[in-house]
C-alpha positions in Angstrom: 0.0 0.0 0.0 1.0 3.6 -0.4 1.9 5.9 2.4 -0.6 8.4 0.9 -0.9 11.7 2.9 -3.3 11.1 5.7 -3.6 7.4 5.2 -2.2 4.9 7.7 -2.9 1.3 8.1 -4.0 -0.9 11.0 -3.3 -4.5 10.3 -6.2 -5.8 12.3 -8.7 -3.4 10.7 -7.3 -4.2 7.3 -7.8 -8.0 7.9 -11.3 -7.4 9.2 -12.5 -4.9 6.6 -10.3 -5.6 3.6 -9.5 -9.4 3.4 -11.6 -9.5 0.3 -8.8 -7.7 -1.5 -6.6 -10.7 -1.4 -9.4 -13.3 -1.6 -10.6 -11.9 -4.9 -7.2 -12.0 -6.5 -7.0 -15.7 -7.3 -7.5 -15.2 -11.0 -4.7 -12.5 -11.0 -2.3 -15.1 -9.5 -3.4 -17.3 -12.4 -2.3 -14.6 -14.8 1.0 -14.4 -13.0 1.5 -18.2 -13.1 4.3 -18.3 -10.5 6.9 -20.9 -11.1 9.1 -22.7 -8.5 12.4 -20.9 -8.0 11.4 -17.6 -9.7 12.4 -14.5 -7.9 9.4 -12.1 -7.4 8.7 -8.8 -6.0 5.2 -8.3 -4.5 4.8 -4.5 -4.7 2.3 -3.3 -2.1 2.2 -6.6 -0.3 0.0 -5.4 2.5 -0.1 -7.9 5.4 1.2 -10.7 3.1 -1.9 -12.8 2.7 -1.4 -12.9 -1.1 2.4 -13.0 -0.9 2.0 -16.2 1.0 0.2 -17.8 -1.9 3.2 -17.0 -4.2 5.6 -18.5 -1.7 3.4 -21.6 -1.5 3.7 -21.9 -5.3 7.4 -22.2 -4.8 8.5 -18.6 -5.8 11.2 -16.7 -3.9 9.3 -13.6 -2.9 10.3 -10.2 -1.5 7.3 -8.2 -0.2 7.5 -4.4 -0.4 5.0 -2.0 1.2 5.1 1.6 2.4 3.2 0.8 5.6 5.5 -0.3 8.5 2.4 -1.7 10.2 1.5 -4.0 7.3 5.1 -5.0 6.7 5.3 -6.0 10.4 2.1 -8.2 9.9 3.7 -9.8 6.8 6.9 -10.5 8.7 4.8 -12.2 11.4 3.7 -14.7 8.7 7.4 -15.5 8.2 7.7 -13.6 5.0 10.5 -11.5 3.6 9.0 -8.1 3.6 10.5 -4.6 3.5 9.3 -1.1 4.1 9.7 0.4 0.6 8.2 3.4 -1.2 6.9 2.1 -4.5 7.6 5.4 -6.1 11.3 5.1 -5.3 12.3 1.5 -5.9 16.0 0.8 -5.7 16.1 -2.8 -7.0 18.0 -3.4 -10.3 17.8 -6.5 -12.6 16.7 -8.5 -9.5 13.4 -10.2 -10.3 11.8 -12.5 -12.9 8.4 -11.0 -12.1 6.8 -8.1 -10.3 3.3 -8.7 -8.9 1.0 -6.1 -7.5 -2.6 -6.3 -6.4 -4.8 -3.3 -5.3 -1.7 -1.1 -4.6 -0.7 0.9 -7.6 -3.7 3.2 -7.4 -2.4 4.4 -4.0 0.9 5.5 -5.6 -0.6 8.8 -6.9 2.3 11.2 -6.3 4.4 9.8 -9.2 2.8 6.8 -11.0 5.4 7.0 -13.8 8.3 6.7 -11.3 6.6 3.5 -10.1 6.7 2.0 -13.6 10.3 3.2 -14.2 11.3 1.5 -10.9 9.5 -1.7 -11.7 11.2 -1.8 -15.1 14.6 -1.3 -13.5 13.9 -4.0 -10.9 13.0 -6.6 -13.5 15.4 -8.7 -15.6 15.1 -8.3 -19.3 12.0 -10.2 -20.5 10.6 -10.2 -16.9 6.9 -9.8 -16.5 4.9 -7.2 -14.5 1.4 -8.6 -13.6 -0.9 -6.3 -11.7 -4.4 -5.2 -10.8 -5.4 -1.8 -9.6 -8.4 0.4 -9.5 -9.4 1.6 -12.9 -11.3 4.6 -14.2 -14.8 4.6 -12.5 -13.6 2.6 -9.5 -15.8 3.3 -6.4 -17.3 6.2 -8.3 -20.4 6.2 -6.1 -18.4 6.1 -2.8 -15.8 8.6 -3.9 -18.6 11.0 -5.2 -20.5 10.8 -1.9 -17.4 11.4 0.2 -16.6 14.5 -2.0 -20.2 15.8 -1.7 -20.4 15.3 2.0 -17.1 17.0 2.7 -17.9 19.9 0.3 -21.2 20.4 2.1 -19.3 20.8 5.3 -16.8 23.2 3.8 -13.8 20.8 3.2 -11.8 20.4 0.1 -12.0 16.7 -0.6 -10.0 17.0 -3.8 -6.9 18.0 -1.9 -7.1 14.9 0.3 -8.1 12.4 -2.4 -5.4 9.6 -2.3 -6.3 7.6 -5.4 -5.2 7.4 -9.0 -7.7 5.4 -11.2 -6.4 5.5 -14.8 -8.1 4.4 -18.0 -6.8 1.5 -20.0 -5.5 3.8 -22.7 -3.7 6.1 -20.2 -2.0 3.2 -18.4 -1.0 1.4 -21.6 0.7 4.6 -22.7 2.5 4.9 -19.3 3.6 1.2 -19.4 5.0 1.5 -22.9 6.8 4.8 -22.1 8.5 3.0 -19.2 9.9 0.3 -21.5 7.2 -2.4 -21.4 5.4 -4.4 -24.1 1.8 -4.8 -23.0 0.6 -8.3 -23.8 -2.8 -8.0 -22.0 -4.8 -5.2 -20.4 -8.4 -4.9 -19.5 -10.9 -3.0 -17.3 -13.9 -4.7 -15.8 -16.6 -4.0 -13.2 -16.4 -6.1 -10.1 -19.2 -5.2 -7.6 -17.8 -6.4 -4.3 -19.8 -7.5 -1.3 -18.4 -6.0 1.9 -18.0 -7.8 5.1 -20.0 -5.2 7.0 -21.6 -1.8 6.3 -19.8 1.0 4.4 -18.6 2.6 7.6 -15.9 -0.1 8.2 -14.7 0.4 4.6 -14.6 4.2 5.0 -12.6 4.0 8.2 -10.1 1.6 6.6 -9.7 2.9 3.0 -10.9 6.5 3.1 -8.9 7.6 6.1 -7.1 10.3 4.1 -10.4 12.1 3.8 -11.3 11.8 7.4 -8.0 13.2 8.5 -8.9 16.6 7.1 -11.9 16.7 9.4 -11.7 17.4 13.2 -11.8 14.1 15.1 -15.1 15.1 16.8 -16.8 15.5 13.4 -15.6 12.2 11.7 -18.4 10.0 13.0 -20.9 12.4 11.6 -19.1 12.5 8.2 -19.1 8.7 8.0 -22.8 8.7 8.9 -23.6 11.3 6.2 -21.7 9.2 3.6 -23.5 6.1 4.7 -26.9 7.7 4.4 -26.1 9.1 1.0 -25.1 5.7 -0.3 -27.6 3.4 1.4 -30.2 3.4 -1.3 -27.6 2.7 -4.0 -25.2 0.3 -2.4 -27.2 -1.6 0.3 -29.8 -4.2 -0.3 -32.9 -4.9 1.8 -31.0 -7.4 3.9 -28.5 -4.7 4.9 -25.6 -6.1 2.9 -23.4 -3.5 1.2 -21.7 -3.8 -2.2 -18.8 -1.5 -3.2 -18.8 -0.4 -6.9 -15.4 -1.6 -7.8 -13.9 -1.3 -11.3 -10.5 -3.0 -11.8 -7.7 -2.5 -14.3 -5.6 -5.6 -14.9 -2.5 -6.1 -17.1 0.5 -8.2 -18.1 3.5 -6.3 -19.4 6.9 -7.6 -20.4 10.1 -5.6 -19.9 11.5 -5.0 -23.3 15.1 -6.2 -23.5 17.6 -3.5 -23.8 19.5 -3.2 -27.1 
């Protein structure tokens, strides 16, 4: 995950409110097709739940995440994990593959530096397989947060921590960084949440809440929940987040 301004991570809350992030990535691991003995970087490894699956497949995996709290949780699993800013990767020609799930959209400050660093970290011909939020991801949730904060006099745009590109934009960025894109797609994936939207907001939208005085945050969460209830909650009280994912495979072009 990214150390986006205002966003910190609690490993217990992430496991409670965000375990679906790793659980829904099985088909992305199929795209990666990890092989025994391959050296891999899991960029934005979080608490290591998905990293463990790569290790179980026989790969030699280094986890990297900007959150010390989540890296500590990954290390508790016995994984090799390091606190690393994905926008300043220092690895060179080290990996057969770089994998990333639900992390690249947090690296908003300099997304092109992320791709340059990934290319540098890969061996020639190495593959970069990733999934991130794409254009339109959580549009309803994001819009409600912006509207509620604006009504209270806060500038949500200044706190918005996410980068959700289109397929065309991200293909261009990958190619500019020296990749050949062999597959790229965007698709809607409505995602059932483990609880109501308040847990999601307190886990994933913390950057917005940080611009609001602590005494006002519960009211902001309640306002957002009320604004979204008719659209994202069913009659049984189950909430579904309006996810849109961007997924790709890109190969590092060998240097001439």
